[in-house]
mmCIF file of the N, C-alpha and C atoms, coordinates in Angstrom:
data_MODEL
# 
_entry.id   MODEL 
# 
loop_
_atom_site.group_PDB 
_atom_site.id 
_atom_site.type_symbol 
_atom_site.label_atom_id 
_atom_site.label_alt_id 
_atom_site.label_comp_id 
_atom_site.label_asym_id 
_atom_site.label_entity_id 
_atom_site.label_seq_id 
_atom_site.pdbx_PDB_ins_code 
_atom_site.Cartn_x 
_atom_site.Cartn_y 
_atom_site.Cartn_z 
_atom_site.occupancy 
_atom_site.B_iso_or_equiv 
_atom_site.pdbx_formal_charge 
_atom_site.auth_seq_id 
_atom_site.auth_comp_id 
_atom_site.auth_asym_id 
_atom_site.auth_atom_id 
_atom_site.pdbx_PDB_model_num 
ATOM 1   N N  . MET A 1 1  ? 5.386  -17.280 -5.390 1.00 0.00 ? 1  MET A N  1 
ATOM 2   C CA . MET A 1 1  ? 5.219  -18.674 -4.835 1.00 0.00 ? 1  MET A CA 1 
ATOM 3   C C  . MET A 1 1  ? 4.600  -19.322 -5.810 1.00 0.00 ? 1  MET A C  1 
ATOM 4   N N  . LEU A 1 2  ? 5.279  -20.903 -6.047 1.00 0.00 ? 2  LEU A N  1 
ATOM 5   C CA . LEU A 1 2  ? 4.770  -21.704 -6.920 1.00 0.00 ? 2  LEU A CA 1 
ATOM 6   C C  . LEU A 1 2  ? 3.332  -22.073 -6.799 1.00 0.00 ? 2  LEU A C  1 
ATOM 7   N N  . PRO A 1 3  ? 2.727  -22.679 -7.891 1.00 0.00 ? 3  PRO A N  1 
ATOM 8   C CA . PRO A 1 3  ? 1.447  -22.617 -7.832 1.00 0.00 ? 3  PRO A CA 1 
ATOM 9   C C  . PRO A 1 3  ? 1.053  -24.126 -6.749 1.00 0.00 ? 3  PRO A C  1 
ATOM 10  N N  . PHE A 1 4  ? 1.848  -25.286 -6.337 1.00 0.00 ? 4  PHE A N  1 
ATOM 11  C CA . PHE A 1 4  ? 1.787  -26.052 -5.780 1.00 0.00 ? 4  PHE A CA 1 
ATOM 12  C C  . PHE A 1 4  ? 2.109  -25.637 -4.223 1.00 0.00 ? 4  PHE A C  1 
ATOM 13  N N  . GLN A 1 5  ? 2.779  -24.596 -3.926 1.00 0.00 ? 5  GLN A N  1 
ATOM 14  C CA . GLN A 1 5  ? 2.875  -24.182 -2.548 1.00 0.00 ? 5  GLN A CA 1 
ATOM 15  C C  . GLN A 1 5  ? 1.727  -23.436 -1.805 1.00 0.00 ? 5  GLN A C  1 
ATOM 16  N N  . LYS A 1 6  ? 1.366  -23.995 -0.738 1.00 0.00 ? 6  LYS A N  1 
ATOM 17  C CA . LYS A 1 6  ? 0.881  -23.550 0.434  1.00 0.00 ? 6  LYS A CA 1 
ATOM 18  C C  . LYS A 1 6  ? 1.445  -21.762 0.949  1.00 0.00 ? 6  LYS A C  1 
ATOM 19  N N  . PRO A 1 7  ? 0.050  -20.758 0.925  1.00 0.00 ? 7  PRO A N  1 
ATOM 20  C CA . PRO A 1 7  ? 1.273  -19.896 1.781  1.00 0.00 ? 7  PRO A CA 1 
ATOM 21  C C  . PRO A 1 7  ? 1.744  -20.235 3.143  1.00 0.00 ? 7  PRO A C  1 
ATOM 22  N N  . LEU A 1 8  ? 2.544  -19.282 3.411  1.00 0.00 ? 8  LEU A N  1 
ATOM 23  C CA . LEU A 1 8  ? 3.439  -19.677 4.840  1.00 0.00 ? 8  LEU A CA 1 
ATOM 24  C C  . LEU A 1 8  ? 2.322  -18.724 5.489  1.00 0.00 ? 8  LEU A C  1 
ATOM 25  N N  . THR A 1 9  ? 1.879  -19.573 6.835  1.00 0.00 ? 9  THR A N  1 
ATOM 26  C CA . THR A 1 9  ? 1.463  -19.089 7.889  1.00 0.00 ? 9  THR A CA 1 
ATOM 27  C C  . THR A 1 9  ? 1.543  -18.090 8.910  1.00 0.00 ? 9  THR A C  1 
ATOM 28  N N  . LEU A 1 10 ? 0.955  -17.642 9.832  1.00 0.00 ? 10 LEU A N  1 
ATOM 29  C CA . LEU A 1 10 ? 1.363  -16.428 10.783 1.00 0.00 ? 10 LEU A CA 1 
ATOM 30  C C  . LEU A 1 10 ? 2.059  -17.807 11.552 1.00 0.00 ? 10 LEU A C  1 
ATOM 31  N N  . HIS A 1 11 ? 1.529  -18.988 11.635 1.00 0.00 ? 11 HIS A N  1 
ATOM 32  C CA . HIS A 1 11 ? 2.104  -20.120 12.902 1.00 0.00 ? 11 HIS A CA 1 
ATOM 33  C C  . HIS A 1 11 ? 3.796  -20.329 12.263 1.00 0.00 ? 11 HIS A C  1 
ATOM 34  N N  . GLU A 1 12 ? 3.834  -19.976 11.113 1.00 0.00 ? 12 GLU A N  1 
ATOM 35  C CA . GLU A 1 12 ? 4.952  -20.722 10.810 1.00 0.00 ? 12 GLU A CA 1 
ATOM 36  C C  . GLU A 1 12 ? 6.110  -19.563 10.783 1.00 0.00 ? 12 GLU A C  1 
ATOM 37  N N  . VAL A 1 13 ? 5.292  -18.339 10.738 1.00 0.00 ? 13 VAL A N  1 
ATOM 38  C CA . VAL A 1 13 ? 6.187  -17.222 10.927 1.00 0.00 ? 13 VAL A CA 1 
ATOM 39  C C  . VAL A 1 13 ? 6.712  -16.776 12.512 1.00 0.00 ? 13 VAL A C  1 
ATOM 40  N N  . ALA A 1 14 ? 5.734  -17.427 13.173 1.00 0.00 ? 14 ALA A N  1 
ATOM 41  C CA . ALA A 1 14 ? 5.983  -16.986 14.618 1.00 0.00 ? 14 ALA A CA 1 
ATOM 42  C C  . ALA A 1 14 ? 7.279  -17.949 14.970 1.00 0.00 ? 14 ALA A C  1 
ATOM 43  N N  . LEU A 1 15 ? 7.353  -19.534 14.341 1.00 0.00 ? 15 LEU A N  1 
ATOM 44  C CA . LEU A 1 15 ? 8.574  -20.280 14.773 1.00 0.00 ? 15 LEU A CA 1 
ATOM 45  C C  . LEU A 1 15 ? 9.310  -20.038 13.954 1.00 0.00 ? 15 LEU A C  1 
ATOM 46  N N  . SER A 1 16 ? 9.716  -19.120 13.146 1.00 0.00 ? 16 SER A N  1 
ATOM 47  C CA . SER A 1 16 ? 10.837 -18.592 12.276 1.00 0.00 ? 16 SER A CA 1 
ATOM 48  C C  . SER A 1 16 ? 11.780 -18.282 13.474 1.00 0.00 ? 16 SER A C  1 
ATOM 49  N N  . THR A 1 17 ? 13.103 -18.387 13.465 1.00 0.00 ? 17 THR A N  1 
ATOM 50  C CA . THR A 1 17 ? 13.819 -18.003 14.085 1.00 0.00 ? 17 THR A CA 1 
ATOM 51  C C  . THR A 1 17 ? 14.655 -16.811 13.318 1.00 0.00 ? 17 THR A C  1 
ATOM 52  N N  . TYR A 1 18 ? 14.685 -16.482 11.902 1.00 0.00 ? 18 TYR A N  1 
ATOM 53  C CA . TYR A 1 18 ? 15.395 -15.613 11.056 1.00 0.00 ? 18 TYR A CA 1 
ATOM 54  C C  . TYR A 1 18 ? 14.064 -14.970 10.493 1.00 0.00 ? 18 TYR A C  1 
ATOM 55  N N  . PRO A 1 19 ? 14.532 -13.979 10.023 1.00 0.00 ? 19 PRO A N  1 
ATOM 56  C CA . PRO A 1 19 ? 13.031 -12.965 9.550  1.00 0.00 ? 19 PRO A CA 1 
ATOM 57  C C  . PRO A 1 19 ? 12.363 -13.571 8.191  1.00 0.00 ? 19 PRO A C  1 
ATOM 58  N N  . ILE A 1 20 ? 11.211 -13.136 7.562  1.00 0.00 ? 20 ILE A N  1 
ATOM 59  C CA . ILE A 1 20 ? 11.012 -13.585 6.418  1.00 0.00 ? 20 ILE A CA 1 
ATOM 60  C C  . ILE A 1 20 ? 11.237 -12.530 5.327  1.00 0.00 ? 20 ILE A C  1 
ATOM 61  N N  . GLY A 1 21 ? 11.220 -12.687 4.022  1.00 0.00 ? 21 GLY A N  1 
ATOM 62  C CA . GLY A 1 21 ? 11.528 -11.800 3.293  1.00 0.00 ? 21 GLY A CA 1 
ATOM 63  C C  . GLY A 1 21 ? 10.197 -11.577 2.541  1.00 0.00 ? 21 GLY A C  1 
ATOM 64  N N  . LEU A 1 22 ? 9.629  -10.299 2.151  1.00 0.00 ? 22 LEU A N  1 
ATOM 65  C CA . LEU A 1 22 ? 8.592  -10.386 1.089  1.00 0.00 ? 22 LEU A CA 1 
ATOM 66  C C  . LEU A 1 22 ? 9.000  -9.361  -0.012 1.00 0.00 ? 22 LEU A C  1 
ATOM 67  N N  . GLU A 1 23 ? 8.462  -9.940  -0.856 1.00 0.00 ? 23 GLU A N  1 
ATOM 68  C CA . GLU A 1 23 ? 8.873  -8.602  -2.288 1.00 0.00 ? 23 GLU A CA 1 
ATOM 69  C C  . GLU A 1 23 ? 7.066  -8.574  -3.032 1.00 0.00 ? 23 GLU A C  1 
ATOM 70  N N  . CYS A 1 24 ? 6.916  -7.275  -3.232 1.00 0.00 ? 24 CYS A N  1 
ATOM 71  C CA . CYS A 1 24 ? 5.882  -7.060  -3.542 1.00 0.00 ? 24 CYS A CA 1 
ATOM 72  C C  . CYS A 1 24 ? 6.062  -7.378  -5.218 1.00 0.00 ? 24 CYS A C  1 
ATOM 73  N N  . ARG A 1 25 ? 4.988  -8.007  -6.039 1.00 0.00 ? 25 ARG A N  1 
ATOM 74  C CA . ARG A 1 25 ? 4.700  -8.136  -7.135 1.00 0.00 ? 25 ARG A CA 1 
ATOM 75  C C  . ARG A 1 25 ? 4.539  -6.849  -7.742 1.00 0.00 ? 25 ARG A C  1 
ATOM 76  N N  . ARG A 1 26 ? 3.682  -5.762  -7.384 1.00 0.00 ? 26 ARG A N  1 
ATOM 77  C CA . ARG A 1 26 ? 3.736  -4.482  -8.167 1.00 0.00 ? 26 ARG A CA 1 
ATOM 78  C C  . ARG A 1 26 ? 4.965  -3.187  -7.981 1.00 0.00 ? 26 ARG A C  1 
ATOM 79  N N  . CYS A 1 27 ? 5.529  -3.091  -7.375 1.00 0.00 ? 27 CYS A N  1 
ATOM 80  C CA . CYS A 1 27 ? 6.769  -2.109  -6.902 1.00 0.00 ? 27 CYS A CA 1 
ATOM 81  C C  . CYS A 1 27 ? 7.932  -2.860  -6.859 1.00 0.00 ? 27 CYS A C  1 
ATOM 82  N N  . VAL A 1 28 ? 7.720  -4.272  -6.673 1.00 0.00 ? 28 VAL A N  1 
ATOM 83  C CA . VAL A 1 28 ? 9.273  -4.830  -6.550 1.00 0.00 ? 28 VAL A CA 1 
ATOM 84  C C  . VAL A 1 28 ? 9.862  -4.346  -5.305 1.00 0.00 ? 28 VAL A C  1 
ATOM 85  N N  . ARG A 1 29 ? 9.038  -4.074  -4.479 1.00 0.00 ? 29 ARG A N  1 
ATOM 86  C CA . ARG A 1 29 ? 9.660  -3.564  -3.018 1.00 0.00 ? 29 ARG A CA 1 
ATOM 87  C C  . ARG A 1 29 ? 10.179 -4.840  -2.059 1.00 0.00 ? 29 ARG A C  1 
ATOM 88  N N  . ARG A 1 30 ? 11.266 -5.042  -1.668 1.00 0.00 ? 30 ARG A N  1 
ATOM 89  C CA . ARG A 1 30 ? 11.758 -5.770  -0.634 1.00 0.00 ? 30 ARG A CA 1 
ATOM 90  C C  . ARG A 1 30 ? 11.857 -5.693  0.719  1.00 0.00 ? 30 ARG A C  1 
ATOM 91  N N  . THR A 1 31 ? 11.503 -6.365  1.454  1.00 0.00 ? 31 THR A N  1 
ATOM 92  C CA . THR A 1 31 ? 11.702 -5.953  2.950  1.00 0.00 ? 31 THR A CA 1 
ATOM 93  C C  . THR A 1 31 ? 11.844 -7.163  4.015  1.00 0.00 ? 31 THR A C  1 
ATOM 94  N N  . LEU A 1 32 ? 12.419 -7.370  4.773  1.00 0.00 ? 32 LEU A N  1 
ATOM 95  C CA . LEU A 1 32 ? 12.743 -8.709  5.986  1.00 0.00 ? 32 LEU A CA 1 
ATOM 96  C C  . LEU A 1 32 ? 12.091 -8.238  7.115  1.00 0.00 ? 32 LEU A C  1 
ATOM 97  N N  . LEU A 1 33 ? 10.861 -9.040  7.436  1.00 0.00 ? 33 LEU A N  1 
ATOM 98  C CA . LEU A 1 33 ? 10.033 -8.814  8.477  1.00 0.00 ? 33 LEU A CA 1 
ATOM 99  C C  . LEU A 1 33 ? 10.491 -9.676  9.431  1.00 0.00 ? 33 LEU A C  1 
ATOM 100 N N  . GLN A 1 34 ? 10.416 -9.544  10.880 1.00 0.00 ? 34 GLN A N  1 
ATOM 101 C CA . GLN A 1 34 ? 10.307 -10.362 12.051 1.00 0.00 ? 34 GLN A CA 1 
ATOM 102 C C  . GLN A 1 34 ? 8.904  -10.685 12.630 1.00 0.00 ? 34 GLN A C  1 
ATOM 103 N N  . ALA A 1 35 ? 8.675  -11.637 13.050 1.00 0.00 ? 35 ALA A N  1 
ATOM 104 C CA . ALA A 1 35 ? 7.579  -12.383 13.652 1.00 0.00 ? 35 ALA A CA 1 
ATOM 105 C C  . ALA A 1 35 ? 6.814  -11.342 14.378 1.00 0.00 ? 35 ALA A C  1 
ATOM 106 N N  . GLU A 1 36 ? 7.484  -10.379 14.986 1.00 0.00 ? 36 GLU A N  1 
ATOM 107 C CA . GLU A 1 36 ? 6.358  -9.532  15.746 1.00 0.00 ? 36 GLU A CA 1 
ATOM 108 C C  . GLU A 1 36 ? 5.773  -8.233  15.083 1.00 0.00 ? 36 GLU A C  1 
ATOM 109 N N  . ASP A 1 37 ? 6.750  -8.298  13.516 1.00 0.00 ? 37 ASP A N  1 
ATOM 110 C CA . ASP A 1 37 ? 6.601  -6.909  12.798 1.00 0.00 ? 37 ASP A CA 1 
ATOM 111 C C  . ASP A 1 37 ? 5.139  -6.832  12.494 1.00 0.00 ? 37 ASP A C  1 
ATOM 112 N N  . VAL A 1 38 ? 4.394  -8.381  12.052 1.00 0.00 ? 38 VAL A N  1 
ATOM 113 C CA . VAL A 1 38 ? 3.231  -8.755  11.543 1.00 0.00 ? 38 VAL A CA 1 
ATOM 114 C C  . VAL A 1 38 ? 2.733  -9.148  11.919 1.00 0.00 ? 38 VAL A C  1 
ATOM 115 N N  . GLY A 1 39 ? 2.588  -9.206  13.590 1.00 0.00 ? 39 GLY A N  1 
ATOM 116 C CA . GLY A 1 39 ? 1.923  -10.284 14.296 1.00 0.00 ? 39 GLY A CA 1 
ATOM 117 C C  . GLY A 1 39 ? 1.694  -11.440 14.508 1.00 0.00 ? 39 GLY A C  1 
ATOM 118 N N  . ALA A 1 40 ? 2.332  -12.039 14.236 1.00 0.00 ? 40 ALA A N  1 
ATOM 119 C CA . ALA A 1 40 ? 2.502  -13.837 13.886 1.00 0.00 ? 40 ALA A CA 1 
ATOM 120 C C  . ALA A 1 40 ? 2.316  -14.470 15.436 1.00 0.00 ? 40 ALA A C  1 
ATOM 121 N N  . ARG A 1 41 ? 1.509  -15.249 15.760 1.00 0.00 ? 41 ARG A N  1 
ATOM 122 C CA . ARG A 1 41 ? 1.338  -15.727 16.999 1.00 0.00 ? 41 ARG A CA 1 
ATOM 123 C C  . ARG A 1 41 ? 1.006  -17.393 16.461 1.00 0.00 ? 41 ARG A C  1 
ATOM 124 N N  . LEU A 1 42 ? 1.312  -18.075 17.480 1.00 0.00 ? 42 LEU A N  1 
ATOM 125 C CA . LEU A 1 42 ? 1.593  -19.537 17.496 1.00 0.00 ? 42 LEU A CA 1 
ATOM 126 C C  . LEU A 1 42 ? 0.135  -20.064 17.575 1.00 0.00 ? 42 LEU A C  1 
ATOM 127 N N  . ASN A 1 43 ? -0.450 -21.163 16.564 1.00 0.00 ? 43 ASN A N  1 
ATOM 128 C CA . ASN A 1 43 ? -1.732 -21.583 16.150 1.00 0.00 ? 43 ASN A CA 1 
ATOM 129 C C  . ASN A 1 43 ? -2.331 -20.690 15.569 1.00 0.00 ? 43 ASN A C  1 
ATOM 130 N N  . ASP A 1 44 ? -1.909 -19.647 14.884 1.00 0.00 ? 44 ASP A N  1 
ATOM 131 C CA . ASP A 1 44 ? -2.783 -18.566 13.840 1.00 0.00 ? 44 ASP A CA 1 
ATOM 132 C C  . ASP A 1 44 ? -2.630 -19.521 12.446 1.00 0.00 ? 44 ASP A C  1 
ATOM 133 N N  . PRO A 1 45 ? -3.577 -19.895 11.881 1.00 0.00 ? 45 PRO A N  1 
ATOM 134 C CA . PRO A 1 45 ? -3.445 -20.369 10.449 1.00 0.00 ? 45 PRO A CA 1 
ATOM 135 C C  . PRO A 1 45 ? -3.747 -19.084 9.448  1.00 0.00 ? 45 PRO A C  1 
ATOM 136 N N  . ARG A 1 46 ? -4.145 -18.293 9.791  1.00 0.00 ? 46 ARG A N  1 
ATOM 137 C CA . ARG A 1 46 ? -4.018 -17.203 8.546  1.00 0.00 ? 46 ARG A CA 1 
ATOM 138 C C  . ARG A 1 46 ? -2.645 -16.979 7.762  1.00 0.00 ? 46 ARG A C  1 
ATOM 139 N N  . SER A 1 47 ? -3.072 -16.631 6.724  1.00 0.00 ? 47 SER A N  1 
ATOM 140 C CA . SER A 1 47 ? -1.475 -16.259 5.767  1.00 0.00 ? 47 SER A CA 1 
ATOM 141 C C  . SER A 1 47 ? -1.370 -14.613 6.201  1.00 0.00 ? 47 SER A C  1 
ATOM 142 N N  . LEU A 1 48 ? -0.446 -14.139 5.724  1.00 0.00 ? 48 LEU A N  1 
ATOM 143 C CA . LEU A 1 48 ? -0.016 -12.751 5.752  1.00 0.00 ? 48 LEU A CA 1 
ATOM 144 C C  . LEU A 1 48 ? -0.940 -11.942 4.825  1.00 0.00 ? 48 LEU A C  1 
ATOM 145 N N  . THR A 1 49 ? -1.623 -12.285 3.965  1.00 0.00 ? 49 THR A N  1 
ATOM 146 C CA . THR A 1 49 ? -2.625 -11.717 3.020  1.00 0.00 ? 49 THR A CA 1 
ATOM 147 C C  . THR A 1 49 ? -4.185 -11.460 3.871  1.00 0.00 ? 49 THR A C  1 
ATOM 148 N N  . GLU A 1 50 ? -4.331 -12.817 4.408  1.00 0.00 ? 50 GLU A N  1 
ATOM 149 C CA . GLU A 1 50 ? -5.497 -12.965 5.438  1.00 0.00 ? 50 GLU A CA 1 
ATOM 150 C C  . GLU A 1 50 ? -5.240 -12.173 6.621  1.00 0.00 ? 50 GLU A C  1 
ATOM 151 N N  . ALA A 1 51 ? -4.177 -11.906 6.839  1.00 0.00 ? 51 ALA A N  1 
ATOM 152 C CA . ALA A 1 51 ? -4.129 -10.963 7.913  1.00 0.00 ? 51 ALA A CA 1 
ATOM 153 C C  . ALA A 1 51 ? -4.200 -9.771  7.888  1.00 0.00 ? 51 ALA A C  1 
ATOM 154 N N  . GLY A 1 52 ? -4.417 -9.021  6.879  1.00 0.00 ? 52 GLY A N  1 
ATOM 155 C CA . GLY A 1 52 ? -4.479 -7.823  6.049  1.00 0.00 ? 52 GLY A CA 1 
ATOM 156 C C  . GLY A 1 52 ? -2.950 -7.308  6.137  1.00 0.00 ? 52 GLY A C  1 
ATOM 157 N N  . HIS A 1 53 ? -1.666 -8.019  5.896  1.00 0.00 ? 53 HIS A N  1 
ATOM 158 C CA . HIS A 1 53 ? -1.073 -7.088  5.515  1.00 0.00 ? 53 HIS A CA 1 
ATOM 159 C C  . HIS A 1 53 ? -0.243 -6.704  4.216  1.00 0.00 ? 53 HIS A C  1 
ATOM 160 N N  . ARG A 1 54 ? -0.044 -5.603  4.000  1.00 0.00 ? 54 ARG A N  1 
ATOM 161 C CA . ARG A 1 54 ? -0.174 -4.743  2.479  1.00 0.00 ? 54 ARG A CA 1 
ATOM 162 C C  . ARG A 1 54 ? 1.289  -4.157  2.391  1.00 0.00 ? 54 ARG A C  1 
ATOM 163 N N  . CYS A 1 55 ? 1.854  -4.001  1.099  1.00 0.00 ? 55 CYS A N  1 
ATOM 164 C CA . CYS A 1 55 ? 3.150  -3.549  0.751  1.00 0.00 ? 55 CYS A CA 1 
ATOM 165 C C  . CYS A 1 55 ? 2.633  -2.132  1.114  1.00 0.00 ? 55 CYS A C  1 
ATOM 166 N N  . ARG A 1 56 ? 4.002  -0.928  1.140  1.00 0.00 ? 56 ARG A N  1 
ATOM 167 C CA . ARG A 1 56 ? 3.504  0.378   1.542  1.00 0.00 ? 56 ARG A CA 1 
ATOM 168 C C  . ARG A 1 56 ? 2.925  1.300   0.137  1.00 0.00 ? 56 ARG A C  1 
ATOM 169 N N  . CYS A 1 57 ? 2.830  0.384   -1.250 1.00 0.00 ? 57 CYS A N  1 
ATOM 170 C CA . CYS A 1 57 ? 2.078  0.937   -2.152 1.00 0.00 ? 57 CYS A CA 1 
ATOM 171 C C  . CYS A 1 57 ? 0.916  0.370   -2.100 1.00 0.00 ? 57 CYS A C  1 
ATOM 172 N N  . GLY A 1 58 ? 0.360  -0.438  -1.300 1.00 0.00 ? 58 GLY A N  1 
ATOM 173 C CA . GLY A 1 58 ? -1.323 -0.838  -1.034 1.00 0.00 ? 58 GLY A CA 1 
ATOM 174 C C  . GLY A 1 58 ? -1.609 -2.029  -1.370 1.00 0.00 ? 58 GLY A C  1 
ATOM 175 N N  . SER A 1 59 ? -0.801 -2.955  -2.247 1.00 0.00 ? 59 SER A N  1 
ATOM 176 C CA . SER A 1 59 ? -0.577 -4.020  -3.029 1.00 0.00 ? 59 SER A CA 1 
ATOM 177 C C  . SER A 1 59 ? -0.668 -5.450  -1.672 1.00 0.00 ? 59 SER A C  1 
ATOM 178 N N  . THR A 1 60 ? -1.417 -6.359  -1.849 1.00 0.00 ? 60 THR A N  1 
ATOM 179 C CA . THR A 1 60 ? -1.751 -7.572  -0.979 1.00 0.00 ? 60 THR A CA 1 
ATOM 180 C C  . THR A 1 60 ? -0.813 -8.914  -2.156 1.00 0.00 ? 60 THR A C  1 
ATOM 181 N N  . ASP A 1 61 ? -0.132 -8.427  -2.896 1.00 0.00 ? 61 ASP A N  1 
ATOM 182 C CA . ASP A 1 61 ? 0.246  -9.307  -4.106 1.00 0.00 ? 61 ASP A CA 1 
ATOM 183 C C  . ASP A 1 61 ? 1.823  -9.395  -4.042 1.00 0.00 ? 61 ASP A C  1 
ATOM 184 N N  . PHE A 1 62 ? 2.357  -10.607 -2.988 1.00 0.00 ? 62 PHE A N  1 
ATOM 185 C CA . PHE A 1 62 ? 3.843  -10.657 -2.618 1.00 0.00 ? 62 PHE A CA 1 
ATOM 186 C C  . PHE A 1 62 ? 4.457  -11.704 -2.638 1.00 0.00 ? 62 PHE A C  1 
ATOM 187 N N  . GLU A 1 63 ? 5.326  -11.977 -3.082 1.00 0.00 ? 63 GLU A N  1 
ATOM 188 C CA . GLU A 1 63 ? 6.179  -13.164 -2.763 1.00 0.00 ? 63 GLU A CA 1 
ATOM 189 C C  . GLU A 1 63 ? 7.205  -13.518 -1.294 1.00 0.00 ? 63 GLU A C  1 
ATOM 190 N N  . VAL A 1 64 ? 6.527  -14.242 -0.996 1.00 0.00 ? 64 VAL A N  1 
ATOM 191 C CA . VAL A 1 64 ? 6.873  -14.803 0.377  1.00 0.00 ? 64 VAL A CA 1 
ATOM 192 C C  . VAL A 1 64 ? 8.253  -15.623 0.245  1.00 0.00 ? 64 VAL A C  1 
ATOM 193 N N  . GLU A 1 65 ? 9.769  -15.070 1.056  1.00 0.00 ? 65 GLU A N  1 
ATOM 194 C CA . GLU A 1 65 ? 10.559 -16.139 1.325  1.00 0.00 ? 65 GLU A CA 1 
ATOM 195 C C  . GLU A 1 65 ? 11.092 -16.212 2.813  1.00 0.00 ? 65 GLU A C  1 
ATOM 196 N N  . HIS A 1 66 ? 11.224 -17.681 3.010  1.00 0.00 ? 66 HIS A N  1 
ATOM 197 C CA . HIS A 1 66 ? 11.694 -18.174 4.645  1.00 0.00 ? 66 HIS A CA 1 
ATOM 198 C C  . HIS A 1 66 ? 12.847 -18.536 4.297  1.00 0.00 ? 66 HIS A C  1 
ATOM 199 N N  . PHE A 1 67 ? 13.361 -17.781 5.184  1.00 0.00 ? 67 PHE A N  1 
ATOM 200 C CA . PHE A 1 67 ? 15.029 -18.193 5.061  1.00 0.00 ? 67 PHE A CA 1 
ATOM 201 C C  . PHE A 1 67 ? 15.619 -19.012 6.389  1.00 0.00 ? 67 PHE A C  1 
ATOM 202 N N  . ALA A 1 68 ? 16.483 -20.170 6.116  1.00 0.00 ? 68 ALA A N  1 
ATOM 203 C CA . ALA A 1 68 ? 17.039 -21.025 7.003  1.00 0.00 ? 68 ALA A CA 1 
ATOM 204 C C  . ALA A 1 68 ? 18.180 -20.271 7.597  1.00 0.00 ? 68 ALA A C  1 
ATOM 205 N N  . THR A 1 69 ? 19.071 -18.966 7.265  1.00 0.00 ? 69 THR A N  1 
ATOM 206 C CA . THR A 1 69 ? 19.827 -18.552 7.944  1.00 0.00 ? 69 THR A CA 1 
ATOM 207 C C  . THR A 1 69 ? 19.873 -17.245 7.663  1.00 0.00 ? 69 THR A C  1 
ATOM 208 N N  . PRO A 1 70 ? 20.390 -16.799 8.511  1.00 0.00 ? 70 PRO A N  1 
ATOM 209 C CA . PRO A 1 70 ? 21.068 -15.141 8.394  1.00 0.00 ? 70 PRO A CA 1 
ATOM 210 C C  . PRO A 1 70 ? 21.467 -14.731 7.232  1.00 0.00 ? 70 PRO A C  1 
ATOM 211 N N  . SER A 1 71 ? 22.594 -15.392 6.642  1.00 0.00 ? 71 SER A N  1 
ATOM 212 C CA . SER A 1 71 ? 22.889 -15.096 5.841  1.00 0.00 ? 71 SER A CA 1 
ATOM 213 C C  . SER A 1 71 ? 22.469 -15.010 4.664  1.00 0.00 ? 71 SER A C  1 
ATOM 214 N N  . LYS A 1 72 ? 21.917 -15.503 4.623  1.00 0.00 ? 72 LYS A N  1 
ATOM 215 C CA . LYS A 1 72 ? 20.682 -16.147 2.854  1.00 0.00 ? 72 LYS A CA 1 
ATOM 216 C C  . LYS A 1 72 ? 19.298 -14.812 3.126  1.00 0.00 ? 72 LYS A C  1 
ATOM 217 N N  . ALA A 1 73 ? 18.919 -14.381 4.520  1.00 0.00 ? 73 ALA A N  1 
ATOM 218 C CA . ALA A 1 73 ? 18.480 -13.401 3.948  1.00 0.00 ? 73 ALA A CA 1 
ATOM 219 C C  . ALA A 1 73 ? 19.028 -11.689 3.635  1.00 0.00 ? 73 ALA A C  1 
ATOM 220 N N  . ARG A 1 74 ? 20.550 -11.828 4.193  1.00 0.00 ? 74 ARG A N  1 
ATOM 221 C CA . ARG A 1 74 ? 20.927 -10.780 4.098  1.00 0.00 ? 74 ARG A CA 1 
ATOM 222 C C  . ARG A 1 74 ? 21.527 -10.846 2.458  1.00 0.00 ? 74 ARG A C  1 
ATOM 223 N N  . GLY A 1 75 ? 21.712 -11.926 1.986  1.00 0.00 ? 75 GLY A N  1 
ATOM 224 C CA . GLY A 1 75 ? 21.769 -12.193 0.510  1.00 0.00 ? 75 GLY A CA 1 
ATOM 225 C C  . GLY A 1 75 ? 20.963 -11.728 -0.492 1.00 0.00 ? 75 GLY A C  1 
ATOM 226 N N  . TRP A 1 76 ? 19.557 -11.989 0.115  1.00 0.00 ? 76 TRP A N  1 
ATOM 227 C CA . TRP A 1 76 ? 18.407 -12.147 -0.507 1.00 0.00 ? 76 TRP A CA 1 
ATOM 228 C C  . TRP A 1 76 ? 18.282 -10.550 -0.651 1.00 0.00 ? 76 TRP A C  1 
ATOM 229 N N  . MET A 1 77 ? 18.615 -9.354  0.262  1.00 0.00 ? 77 MET A N  1 
ATOM 230 C CA . MET A 1 77 ? 18.367 -8.190  0.296  1.00 0.00 ? 77 MET A CA 1 
ATOM 231 C C  . MET A 1 77 ? 19.367 -7.234  -0.366 1.00 0.00 ? 77 MET A C  1 
ATOM 232 N N  . ARG A 1 78 ? 20.540 -8.008  -0.748 1.00 0.00 ? 78 ARG A N  1 
ATOM 233 C CA . ARG A 1 78 ? 21.558 -7.250  -1.459 1.00 0.00 ? 78 ARG A CA 1 
ATOM 234 C C  . ARG A 1 78 ? 21.151 -7.306  -3.105 1.00 0.00 ? 78 ARG A C  1 
ATOM 235 N N  . ASN A 1 79 ? 20.408 -8.641  -3.288 1.00 0.00 ? 79 ASN A N  1 
ATOM 236 C CA . ASN A 1 79 ? 20.302 -9.098  -4.630 1.00 0.00 ? 79 ASN A CA 1 
ATOM 237 C C  . ASN A 1 79 ? 19.156 -8.411  -5.167 1.00 0.00 ? 79 ASN A C  1 
ATOM 238 N N  . VAL A 1 80 ? 18.610 -6.776  -5.061 1.00 0.00 ? 80 VAL A N  1 
ATOM 239 C CA . VAL A 1 80 ? 17.722 -6.103  -5.659 1.00 0.00 ? 80 VAL A CA 1 
ATOM 240 C C  . VAL A 1 80 ? 17.978 -5.900  -6.798 1.00 0.00 ? 80 VAL A C  1 
# 
């Protein structure tokens, strides 16, 4: 995330049609998650970190990608 960008909120994740991508900054693991996977609900202003989401390695430091199309999500996963 760039310094001027605000974190993606659970409300924004809940509104998203396509999965979001998370890339751990510690272990570089990438994953695609649907709103149900992270417990996203409308009107929830918390970020993924504030909601307690962690990578499998235990880190809460991750980059969040918001995709506009399913092909962008698949391409992001292929570019590991």
